C-alpha positions in Angstrom: -15.4 19.9 12.9 -11.7 18.9 13.5 -8.8 21.1 12.9 -5.1 20.5 13.9 -2.8 23.5 13.5 1.1 23.6 13.3 1.2 20.0 15.9 4.7 18.9 16.8 5.7 16.8 19.4 9.2 16.4 20.7 10.9 14.4 22.5 13.8 15.8 23.3 16.2 15.9 20.3 14.1 13.5 18.7 10.9 15.0 17.0 8.2 12.7 16.6 5.6 14.6 15.0 6.7 18.1 13.2 4.2 20.7 12.1 1.7 18.6 11.3 -1.6 20.7 10.4 -5.0 19.3 8.9 -9.0 19.7 8.9 -11.6 17.3 9.0 -15.0 18.4 8.2 -18.6 16.7 9.5 -19.7 13.8 8.2 -16.1 13.1 6.3 -14.6 9.7 6.9 -10.3 10.7 6.9 -8.0 7.9 7.0 -4.7 8.6 8.8 -1.7 6.2 6.6 2.1 5.7 7.7 4.5 3.2 8.4 5.1 2.0 11.9 7.1 5.3 14.0 5.6 7.5 11.3 3.8 9.7 13.8 0.2 8.2 13.5 -0.2 7.2 17.2 1.3 10.4 18.4 -0.8 12.4 16.4 -3.8 10.9 17.0 -3.0 10.8 21.1 -2.5 14.8 21.0 -6.1 15.0 18.6 -7.8 12.9 21.3 -6.2 14.9 24.2 -4.0 11.8 25.8 -0.8 14.0 25.1 -0.5 17.8 24.9 1.3 18.7 22.1 4.9 20.5 22.6 3.2 22.9 19.9 0.5 23.4 18.0 -3.6 23.8 18.4 -6.3 21.5 18.4 -9.9 22.3 18.3 -12.9 20.1 18.2 -16.6 21.3 17.1 -14.7 25.2 17.4 -13.6 24.2 21.4 -10.0 24.5 22.3 -9.2 21.2 23.7 -6.2 22.4 25.6 -8.2 24.8 26.9 -11.8 23.5 27.6 -10.5 19.8 27.6 -14.0 18.2 29.0 -16.0 20.0 26.8 -14.0 19.1 23.4 -13.9 15.5 25.2 -17.1 15.2 25.5 -17.5 15.3 21.4 -14.8 12.3 21.4 -15.5 9.1 20.7 -11.4 7.0 21.0 -10.7 3.6 20.1 -6.9 2.6 20.7 -5.4 -0.5 19.2 -4.5 -1.5 22.5 -7.8 -1.3 24.5 -7.8 -1.0 27.8 -10.5 -3.3 29.1 -11.3 -5.1 33.1 -11.1 -8.4 32.1 -13.2 -9.3 35.0 -16.1 -8.1 34.2 -19.0 -9.0 31.8 -19.4 -7.1 28.8 -23.3 -5.7 29.8 -22.0 -4.7 32.9 -18.6 -2.8 31.4 -20.4 -0.9 29.0 -22.9 -0.2 31.9 -19.9 1.3 34.0 -18.7 3.0 31.2 -21.8 4.8 30.2 -21.9 5.7 34.2 -18.4 7.4 33.5 -19.9 9.3 30.8 -22.7 10.7 32.4 -25.3 9.1 30.9 -28.5 8.8 33.7 -30.0 5.1 34.3 -33.0 5.3 31.2 -29.8 6.8 28.8 -27.7 4.3 29.7 -29.6 1.7 28.8 -30.5 2.2 25.6 -27.4 3.3 24.5 -25.8 0.1 26.0 -28.7 -2.3 23.8 -28.0 -0.3 20.8 -24.2 -0.5 21.4 -24.6 -3.9 22.0 -26.4 -5.0 18.6 -24.1 -2.6 16.3 -21.2 -3.9 17.6 -22.8 -7.5 17.6 -21.9 -8.2 20.9 -25.2 -9.7 21.8 -24.7 -13.1 21.8 -21.4 -12.2 24.6 -23.2 -9.9 26.5 -22.7 -11.8 29.9 -19.2 -13.3 29.6 -16.8 -12.1 31.2 -14.4 -9.9 29.6 -11.3 -11.9 30.1 -12.6 -14.4 28.1 -13.0 -12.9 25.0 -10.9 -13.7 21.6 -9.2 -10.1 20.7 -11.7 -9.6 17.8 -14.5 -9.5 20.3 -12.3 -7.4 22.6 -11.9 -5.0 20.0 -15.7 -4.4 19.1 -16.4 -4.3 23.1 -13.9 -1.6 22.7 -15.6 0.2 19.7 -19.1 -0.5 21.6 -17.2 1.8 24.6 -16.3 4.6 21.9 -19.6 5.2 20.7 -21.7 4.3 24.0 -21.8 8.4 24.6 -23.1 9.2 20.4 -20.1 11.4 20.1 -19.8 13.7 17.1 -16.5 12.7 16.3 -15.0 9.0 16.3 -11.3 8.3 16.5 -10.2 4.6 15.5 -7.0 2.9 15.3 -6.8 0.2 14.0 -10.6 -1.0 14.0 -10.5 -4.3 12.4 -7.2 -6.0 13.8 -7.6 -9.2 15.0 -11.1 -9.8 13.5 -11.9 -12.8 11.8 -13.3 -11.9 7.6 -17.0 -12.0 8.5 -16.0 -9.8 11.2 -14.3 -7.2 9.6 -16.9 -7.0 6.8 -19.6 -6.5 9.3 -17.1 -3.8 11.4 -16.8 -2.1 7.7 -20.6 -1.8 7.1 -20.6 0.2 10.8 -17.9 2.3 10.5 -19.1 3.4 6.9 -22.6 4.1 8.7 -21.4 5.8 11.8 -19.4 7.7 9.2 -22.8 9.5 7.5 -23.9 10.6 11.3 -20.2 12.1 12.3 -17.2 12.8 11.8 -14.4 9.9 11.5 -10.6 9.4 11.9 -9.5 6.0 10.7 -6.0 4.8 11.5 -5.2 1.6 10.0 -2.2 -0.4 8.2 -5.0 -2.2 5.3 -4.8 0.1 2.6 -7.7 -1.5 0.7 -10.0 -0.6 4.3 -8.6 3.2 3.1 -10.2 3.2 0.0 -13.3 1.5 0.3 -14.2 3.4 3.3 -12.2 7.1 3.3 -13.5 10.2 1.8 -9.8 11.6 1.9 -6.3 9.6 2.8 -3.5 11.9 4.9 -0.1 10.0 4.2 2.4 10.2 7.4 6.2 9.5 7.1 8.6 10.6 9.6 6.2 13.1 11.2 5.0 15.0 9.0 2.5 15.0 6.2 3.7 13.8 2.5 0.5 13.7 0.9 -3.1 14.5 1.4 -5.9 13.6 -1.5 -9.1 11.5 -2.1 -8.0 7.6 -2.9 -8.1 8.8 -6.5 -6.3 11.9 -6.4 -3.7 10.0 -5.0 -3.2 7.5 -7.3 -3.9 9.6 -10.4 -0.9 12.3 -9.1 1.5 8.7 -8.5 5.0 9.7 -11.0 6.2 6.5 -12.7 6.0 4.0 -15.8 2.9 2.5 -16.4 2.4 -1.0 -17.1 0.7 -3.1 -19.8 -0.4 -6.7 -19.7 -0.5 -8.0 -23.2 -1.5 -12.0 -24.4 -1.6 -13.5 -28.1 -3.1 -16.8 -28.4 0.3 -19.3 -28.4 0.3 -21.1 -31.4 -1.6 -24.3 -31.4 -4.1 -22.7 -29.2 -7.9 -21.9 -30.3 -10.1 -19.1 -30.2 -12.7 -18.1 -27.8 -14.3 -16.8 -31.1 -13.9 -20.2 -33.0 -11.7 -20.0 -36.1 -7.9 -21.0 -35.2 -5.7 -17.8 -35.5 -2.3 -17.3 -37.7 0.3 -18.7 -36.1 2.2 -16.6 -34.1 6.1 -15.7 -34.6 9.2 -16.3 -32.3 8.8 -14.5 -29.1 12.0 -12.5 -29.8 10.0 -11.4 -33.1 6.9 -9.7 -31.0 9.2 -8.1 -28.5 10.9 -6.5 -31.0 7.8 -5.1 -32.7 6.3 -4.1 -29.7 9.2 -2.6 -28.3 9.3 -0.4 -31.3 5.7 1.2 -30.6 5.7 5.0 -29.4 6.0 5.3 -25.9 7.1 2.0 -25.2 10.4 1.7 -23.2 10.7 -1.9 -22.3 9.1 -5.2 -23.1 9.4 -8.2 -21.1 8.0 -12.2 -22.0 6.1 -13.2 -19.1 5.8 -16.7 -18.1 3.4 -18.3 -20.0 3.1 -18.6 -23.9 2.7 -15.4 -26.0 2.2 -13.1 -23.0 4.2 -9.8 -22.5 4.3 -7.3 -19.9 5.1 -3.5 -21.4 7.0 -0.9 -19.3 5.6 2.8 -20.9 6.4 5.7 -20.2 4.2 8.0 -17.9 2.3 10.5 -20.6 2.1 7.3 -22.7 -0.5 5.0 -23.5 0.6 2.9 -26.2 -3.0 0.6 -26.0 -4.4 1.6 -29.5 -1.5 1.1 -31.1 -0.9 -2.5 -29.5 -4.2 -3.6 -31.1 -3.3 -2.4 -35.0 -0.3 -4.3 -34.7 -2.0 -7.3 -33.8 -4.4 -6.9 -36.8 -1.8 -5.9 -38.8 0.2 -8.8 -38.2 -2.4 -11.6 -37.6 -2.0 -12.1 -34.4 -5.1 -13.6 -32.2 -5.3 -10.5 -29.3 -6.7 -12.1 -25.9 -5.3 -9.7 -23.3 -4.6 -6.4 -23.1 -4.9 -4.3 -20.0 -3.0 -1.4 -18.3 -2.3 -1.8 -14.6 -2.9 1.4 -13.2 -0.7 2.5 -9.9 -2.7 1.5 -6.6 -2.5 2.9 -3.1 -0.2 0.5 -2.1 2.1 2.1 -4.9 1.6 5.6 -3.7 2.3 4.7 -0.2 5.3 3.0 -0.6 6.8 5.2 -3.5 6.3 7.9 -0.5 7.1 6.3 2.6 10.1 4.2 1.6 13.1 5.1 3.8 16.4 5.3 3.0 19.2 3.3 4.4 20.1 6.2 5.8 17.5 6.8 7.6 16.6 3.4 9.4 18.1 4.5 12.5 15.8 7.3 13.1 12.4 5.0 12.0 13.8 2.7 14.4 13.6 5.5 17.3 10.5 7.0 16.5 8.7 3.2 16.3 10.2 2.5 19.9 8.8 6.2 20.9 5.3 4.9 19.9 5.2 1.7 21.5 6.2 3.1 24.6 3.7 5.4 24.5 0.8 3.0 23.9 0.5 1.5 27.6 0.0 5.1 28.8 -3.5 5.5 27.8 -4.2 1.8 28.5 -3.2 2.7 32.1 -4.8 6.2 32.4 -8.7 4.5 30.7 -8.1 1.5 33.9 -7.5 4.1 36.7 
């Protein structure tokens, strides 16, 4: 449905996006992740037609975005992070105005506005002046505007920013529902949102794609030592099963015994009595050996859990800049911040 081929965008000697290619299928929700200044906003602006690439092509539903921009952009609904709205208009009035700009006829526009008001939880403020709305409500007005013309492609940039927890849950449900009907690209800094909503993830850093896959496959491919939490019932404690356990020996003896197990590379006592944190090599899973050790020593095991790599771990590992790269990141961040105002001016004109 969306195909980006070798997209690049340069500003003089600085390259904001460098040879980015990806495709998003029909009915797929793609998460676009990256630190500030990574090139996400520039990429989104190129695939929505707001910014021409220095190199590369974009097609929407088989239509080249730059050869037939009007036809291609009719298939796109776009919610920018900073929504441009007419603050002096009322919500319902503004949606009717935007429906007219989208070419909807009167009856069709009325139905579309009612549906958007209901789906985006705006019915209770339909007669309120936009300038008096909170940021969360303004964000929802922007989302209602994006879905008015029932586009086949939705591109949402930080759609839940500024919303309270209840509103976030409602908007996530709406995004999940919309993703069943159309192709959707979601750019967000909330990694839990990506894991909940997205079928596939692209991680961009310094203008390049550094990882691509499902949230599960990215977690599984993460390299590095795993951590295991172990807790034994401390001396004097009472076992939930009833009888009192054998007294546990000194922490130093336990640390030594755990450290001698195959695959264990480090053992650190925890903050609580009887608690330990183990680091194991990538290919090792010493949990069975820990259980056997506890049985042999007569220690009551009350916790044994392996900490798996999260999407946040993967993201941080792939996008943490080295000190020498700090200037490049700052320059990229400034570039994207400067561009953010342009689409707002274009929309409001």
